KOLLOLO-616126 format. One record per residue (C-alpha): residue number from 0; x, y, z. Coordinates in nm, 4 decimals. Layout:
N
<site NUM,<X,Y,Z>>
...
This chain:
251
<site 0,<-1.8178,5.8548,-5.3305>>
<site 1,<-1.4436,5.8989,-5.3731>>
<site 2,<-1.2674,6.1342,-5.5198>>
<site 3,<-1.0457,6.1356,-5.8136>>
<site 4,<-0.6223,6.0765,-5.8422>>
<site 5,<-0.6149,6.4351,-5.9546>>
<site 6,<-0.8696,6.5947,-5.6918>>
<site 7,<-0.6816,6.8083,-5.4195>>
<site 8,<-0.5619,6.6275,-5.1103>>
<site 9,<-0.8008,6.6140,-4.7838>>
<site 10,<-0.6141,6.8614,-4.5789>>
<site 11,<-0.8101,6.8697,-4.2474>>
<site 12,<-0.7336,6.4616,-4.2571>>
<site 13,<-0.3652,6.4990,-4.2860>>
<site 14,<-0.3496,6.7428,-4.0174>>
<site 15,<-0.5143,6.4266,-3.8183>>
<site 16,<-0.2903,6.2101,-3.9377>>
<site 17,<0.0319,6.4116,-3.8251>>
<site 18,<-0.1175,6.4983,-3.4995>>
<site 19,<-0.1927,6.1310,-3.4166>>
<site 20,<0.1798,6.0316,-3.5531>>
<site 21,<0.2796,6.2731,-3.2923>>
<site 22,<0.0795,6.1322,-2.9822>>
<site 23,<0.1994,5.7806,-3.0522>>
<site 24,<0.5704,5.9346,-3.0955>>
<site 25,<0.5118,6.1454,-2.7740>>
<site 26,<0.3555,5.8078,-2.5579>>
<site 27,<0.6260,5.6000,-2.6491>>
<site 28,<0.5214,5.2649,-2.6843>>
<site 29,<0.6641,5.2292,-3.0108>>
<site 30,<0.9491,5.3518,-3.1707>>
<site 31,<0.8852,5.4881,-3.5319>>
<site 32,<1.0945,5.6763,-3.6515>>
<site 33,<1.5112,5.5445,-3.7361>>
<site 34,<1.3450,5.3269,-3.9737>>
<site 35,<1.1553,5.1650,-3.7391>>
<site 36,<0.7224,5.1037,-3.8171>>
<site 37,<0.4476,5.1215,-3.5863>>
<site 38,<0.4674,4.8264,-3.3608>>
<site 39,<0.8385,4.7546,-3.5104>>
<site 40,<1.0630,4.8351,-3.2684>>
<site 41,<1.3921,4.7920,-3.2183>>
<site 42,<1.4386,4.4153,-3.2215>>
<site 43,<1.2473,4.3419,-3.5305>>
<site 44,<0.8966,4.3063,-3.6126>>
<site 45,<0.7924,4.1713,-3.2617>>
<site 46,<0.6957,4.4277,-2.9838>>
<site 47,<1.0474,4.4102,-2.7630>>
<site 48,<1.1888,4.0905,-2.7214>>
<site 49,<0.9122,3.8638,-2.9030>>
<site 50,<0.6212,3.9629,-2.6578>>
<site 51,<0.7383,4.0292,-2.3634>>
<site 52,<0.8778,4.3161,-2.1716>>
<site 53,<1.0825,4.3358,-1.8577>>
<site 54,<0.8947,4.5700,-1.5877>>
<site 55,<1.0614,4.7789,-1.3326>>
<site 56,<1.1143,4.5529,-1.1124>>
<site 57,<1.3171,4.2947,-1.4159>>
<site 58,<0.9971,4.0295,-1.4253>>
<site 59,<0.9152,3.9571,-1.7437>>
<site 60,<0.5688,4.0230,-1.8382>>
<site 61,<0.4003,3.8942,-2.1403>>
<site 62,<0.2154,4.2089,-2.3725>>
<site 63,<-0.0682,3.9334,-2.4960>>
<site 64,<0.0735,4.0583,-2.8761>>
<site 65,<0.2223,3.8211,-3.0290>>
<site 66,<0.5049,3.9698,-3.3002>>
<site 67,<0.2858,4.3238,-3.2357>>
<site 68,<-0.0057,4.2375,-3.4563>>
<site 69,<-0.1756,4.5640,-3.3106>>
<site 70,<0.1069,4.7559,-3.4606>>
<site 71,<0.0967,4.6038,-3.7850>>
<site 72,<-0.2631,4.6790,-3.8219>>
<site 73,<-0.2352,5.0105,-3.7204>>
<site 74,<0.0798,5.0771,-3.9327>>
<site 75,<-0.1454,4.9554,-4.2399>>
<site 76,<-0.4255,5.1395,-4.1672>>
<site 77,<-0.2593,5.4829,-4.1550>>
<site 78,<-0.1001,5.3995,-4.4588>>
<site 79,<-0.3974,5.3499,-4.6100>>
<site 80,<-0.5791,5.6782,-4.4797>>
<site 81,<-0.2485,5.8666,-4.5779>>
<site 82,<-0.3628,5.7012,-4.9522>>
<site 83,<-0.6824,5.7990,-4.9941>>
<site 84,<-0.6200,6.1371,-4.8406>>
<site 85,<-0.3633,6.2077,-5.0877>>
<site 86,<-0.6767,6.1608,-5.3363>>
<site 87,<-0.8716,6.3861,-5.1741>>
<site 88,<-1.1369,6.1383,-4.9800>>
<site 89,<-1.1667,6.2882,-4.6291>>
<site 90,<-1.4694,6.0801,-4.5194>>
<site 91,<-1.2467,5.7356,-4.6076>>
<site 92,<-0.9357,5.8944,-4.4461>>
<site 93,<-1.1149,5.9754,-4.0875>>
<site 94,<-1.2997,5.6423,-4.1030>>
<site 95,<-0.9450,5.4583,-4.1493>>
<site 96,<-0.8111,5.6657,-3.8735>>
<site 97,<-1.0430,5.6420,-3.6141>>
<site 98,<-1.0512,5.2323,-3.6598>>
<site 99,<-0.6390,5.2989,-3.5991>>
<site 100,<-0.7236,5.5163,-3.2967>>
<site 101,<-0.9695,5.2579,-3.1834>>
<site 102,<-0.6743,4.9628,-3.2098>>
<site 103,<-0.4427,5.1602,-3.0560>>
<site 104,<-0.6254,5.2926,-2.7560>>
<site 105,<-0.7082,4.9422,-2.6902>>
<site 106,<-0.3084,4.8484,-2.6925>>
<site 107,<-0.2167,5.1216,-2.5044>>
<site 108,<-0.4641,5.0501,-2.2372>>
<site 109,<-0.3476,4.7021,-2.2163>>
<site 110,<0.0250,4.8166,-2.1897>>
<site 111,<-0.0150,5.0779,-1.8961>>
<site 112,<-0.2162,4.8407,-1.7086>>
<site 113,<0.0259,4.5647,-1.7525>>
<site 114,<0.2751,4.8354,-1.6121>>
<site 115,<0.5296,4.7801,-1.8841>>
<site 116,<0.7437,5.0941,-1.9208>>
<site 117,<0.7615,5.3011,-2.2027>>
<site 118,<1.0633,5.4249,-2.4477>>
<site 119,<1.2218,5.6976,-2.2849>>
<site 120,<1.3314,5.8932,-2.6422>>
<site 121,<1.4903,6.2130,-2.4891>>
<site 122,<1.7365,5.9594,-2.2969>>
<site 123,<1.8068,5.7216,-2.5492>>
<site 124,<1.9065,5.9978,-2.7807>>
<site 125,<2.1136,6.1561,-2.5214>>
<site 126,<2.3169,5.8891,-2.4933>>
<site 127,<2.3403,5.7605,-2.8855>>
<site 128,<2.4192,6.1135,-2.9324>>
<site 129,<2.6786,6.1425,-2.6234>>
<site 130,<2.8637,5.8259,-2.7819>>
<site 131,<2.8623,5.9226,-3.1732>>
<site 132,<3.1665,6.0041,-3.2965>>
<site 133,<3.3121,6.0371,-3.6750>>
<site 134,<3.2283,5.8404,-3.9683>>
<site 135,<3.5745,5.8945,-4.0977>>
<site 136,<3.9154,5.8774,-3.9113>>
<site 137,<3.7258,5.6771,-3.7122>>
<site 138,<3.7376,5.2234,-3.7168>>
<site 139,<3.3282,5.2225,-3.7439>>
<site 140,<3.2306,4.9818,-4.0437>>
<site 141,<2.9375,5.0030,-4.2388>>
<site 142,<2.6896,4.7635,-4.4280>>
<site 143,<2.4076,4.9365,-4.6894>>
<site 144,<2.1489,4.8173,-4.4561>>
<site 145,<2.2546,5.0148,-4.1141>>
<site 146,<2.3119,5.3365,-4.3248>>
<site 147,<1.9552,5.3129,-4.5228>>
<site 148,<1.7049,5.3803,-4.2764>>
<site 149,<1.9053,5.5127,-4.0255>>
<site 150,<1.7586,5.8044,-3.7938>>
<site 151,<1.9600,6.1738,-3.7977>>
<site 152,<1.9100,6.3921,-3.5485>>
<site 153,<2.1092,6.7047,-3.4526>>
<site 154,<2.3343,6.7660,-3.0956>>
<site 155,<1.9800,6.8853,-2.9578>>
<site 156,<1.7918,6.5871,-3.0108>>
<site 157,<1.5940,6.7372,-3.2624>>
<site 158,<1.4871,6.4928,-3.5979>>
<site 159,<1.6367,6.5877,-3.9205>>
<site 160,<1.5356,6.3368,-4.1379>>
<site 161,<1.6522,5.9304,-4.2197>>
<site 162,<1.8892,5.8202,-4.4475>>
<site 163,<1.6832,5.7415,-4.7650>>
<site 164,<2.0148,5.6574,-5.0100>>
<site 165,<2.3736,5.5953,-5.0392>>
<site 166,<2.5922,5.8070,-5.3015>>
<site 167,<2.9338,5.7164,-5.4048>>
<site 168,<3.1894,5.8749,-5.5845>>
<site 169,<3.2746,5.7562,-5.9120>>
<site 170,<3.6400,5.8473,-5.8896>>
<site 171,<3.7199,5.7890,-5.5375>>
<site 172,<3.4702,5.4888,-5.5051>>
<site 173,<3.3803,5.5872,-5.1630>>
<site 174,<3.0230,5.7373,-5.0273>>
<site 175,<3.0261,6.0875,-5.1377>>
<site 176,<2.7243,6.1969,-4.9289>>
<site 177,<2.3877,6.0470,-4.7921>>
<site 178,<2.0431,6.1467,-4.9203>>
<site 179,<1.8392,6.2583,-4.6078>>
<site 180,<1.4452,6.2243,-4.6581>>
<site 181,<1.2676,6.4613,-4.4280>>
<site 182,<0.9250,6.5447,-4.3819>>
<site 183,<0.6256,6.3810,-4.4925>>
<site 184,<0.4307,6.0823,-4.3633>>
<site 185,<0.4396,5.6922,-4.5151>>
<site 186,<0.6562,5.8152,-4.8180>>
<site 187,<0.4290,6.1030,-4.9290>>
<site 188,<0.5315,6.4784,-4.9422>>
<site 189,<0.9003,6.4400,-4.8446>>
<site 190,<1.1869,6.6290,-4.9264>>
<site 191,<1.5175,6.4760,-5.0084>>
<site 192,<1.8503,6.6092,-4.8971>>
<site 193,<2.1975,6.5417,-4.9615>>
<site 194,<2.4342,6.5756,-4.7242>>
<site 195,<2.8900,6.5187,-4.7466>>
<site 196,<2.9352,6.2075,-4.5656>>
<site 197,<3.2105,6.3336,-4.3891>>
<site 198,<2.9510,6.5629,-4.2029>>
<site 199,<2.8136,6.2574,-4.0260>>
<site 200,<2.8809,6.0910,-3.6461>>
<site 201,<2.7281,5.7765,-3.5851>>
<site 202,<2.6280,5.5965,-3.2768>>
<site 203,<2.7989,5.2593,-3.2393>>
<site 204,<2.5423,4.9743,-3.2456>>
<site 205,<2.2419,5.2001,-3.3000>>
<site 206,<2.0813,5.3354,-3.6195>>
<site 207,<2.1554,5.6841,-3.5434>>
<site 208,<2.3311,5.9338,-3.7547>>
<site 209,<2.3847,6.3214,-3.5830>>
<site 210,<2.4540,6.5954,-3.7905>>
<site 211,<2.5889,6.9721,-3.6517>>
<site 212,<2.3025,7.1170,-3.8267>>
<site 213,<1.9564,7.2861,-3.7805>>
<site 214,<1.6137,7.2833,-3.9489>>
<site 215,<1.6116,7.6037,-4.1140>>
<site 216,<2.0079,7.5029,-4.2352>>
<site 217,<1.8146,7.1340,-4.3777>>
<site 218,<1.5126,7.3678,-4.5595>>
<site 219,<1.8036,7.5870,-4.7291>>
<site 220,<2.0130,7.3156,-4.7991>>
<site 221,<2.0425,7.1887,-5.2016>>
<site 222,<1.7555,6.8896,-5.2708>>
<site 223,<1.7342,6.6085,-5.4918>>
<site 224,<1.4656,6.3882,-5.6393>>
<site 225,<1.3721,6.0881,-5.5186>>
<site 226,<1.5542,5.7792,-5.6230>>
<site 227,<1.7606,6.0175,-5.8217>>
<site 228,<2.0243,5.8893,-6.0541>>
<site 229,<2.3140,6.0623,-6.0894>>
<site 230,<2.5038,6.0399,-6.4322>>
<site 231,<2.8590,6.0134,-6.4315>>
<site 232,<2.8982,6.3479,-6.6622>>
<site 233,<2.6968,6.5778,-6.4344>>
<site 234,<2.8343,6.4170,-6.0841>>
<site 235,<3.1484,6.6508,-6.0511>>
<site 236,<2.8736,6.9539,-6.0376>>
<site 237,<2.6645,6.7839,-5.8141>>
<site 238,<2.9164,6.7172,-5.5526>>
<site 239,<3.0749,7.1100,-5.6038>>
<site 240,<2.7193,7.2266,-5.5032>>
<site 241,<2.6449,6.9845,-5.2215>>
<site 242,<2.9787,7.0341,-5.0527>>
<site 243,<2.9895,7.4279,-5.1299>>
<site 244,<2.6623,7.4569,-4.9435>>
<site 245,<2.7886,7.2576,-4.6738>>
<site 246,<3.1079,7.3842,-4.5949>>
<site 247,<2.9365,7.7166,-4.6043>>
<site 248,<2.7290,7.6310,-4.3466>>
<site 249,<2.9424,7.4745,-4.0760>>
<site 250,<2.9013,7.5849,-3.7057>>
């Protein structure tokens, strides 16, 4: 019987979810960071180019999965598993996770048999980090949809989070800081760290920002609440606190 919403989270299944999440990232068939969901890589909702990938010999091969249906199913199942785990229902969570694993196993096997290449995230990140330039003082122009959801990494390529929100300075009418969402899975258990805009570098042509920082510094940085509204009367105090921390923690 499902437990009430007030029940303690099913910690074992949450651990299992994070383990499976790590496996998906390690396998490299789906890029799920930097704003992309499972089965929704950099080219939208389909798997790569509308169901086709190029092999090592540059010969088009069909995956057999139009618009990444297995990705949608896995993503939905994992999101559902996380919800019931947060409500304390270990059995329901593990059942949903098993279904997600079964679908993914079949999908990954088909890709391996078709000799389709996996995404080399480490190489991709190194290339993006190497080309990143400061967001201020450059000719880069950003739309809001390029900012929100963008991944944030450090110079070593470690994940620091993703951009959750943009906060404007009411006095200058320019971006004051980006709010970086960290941790959690499917939106649960995240923390929100405001980082001054001028501390970021951006990789042209990709949704990736580079911050010269560490996970430990992000853990110690000032936090804000999810979807926090900043009142003009208190904004000056907030931005002074954020700026003071990051100035004192510059490499």
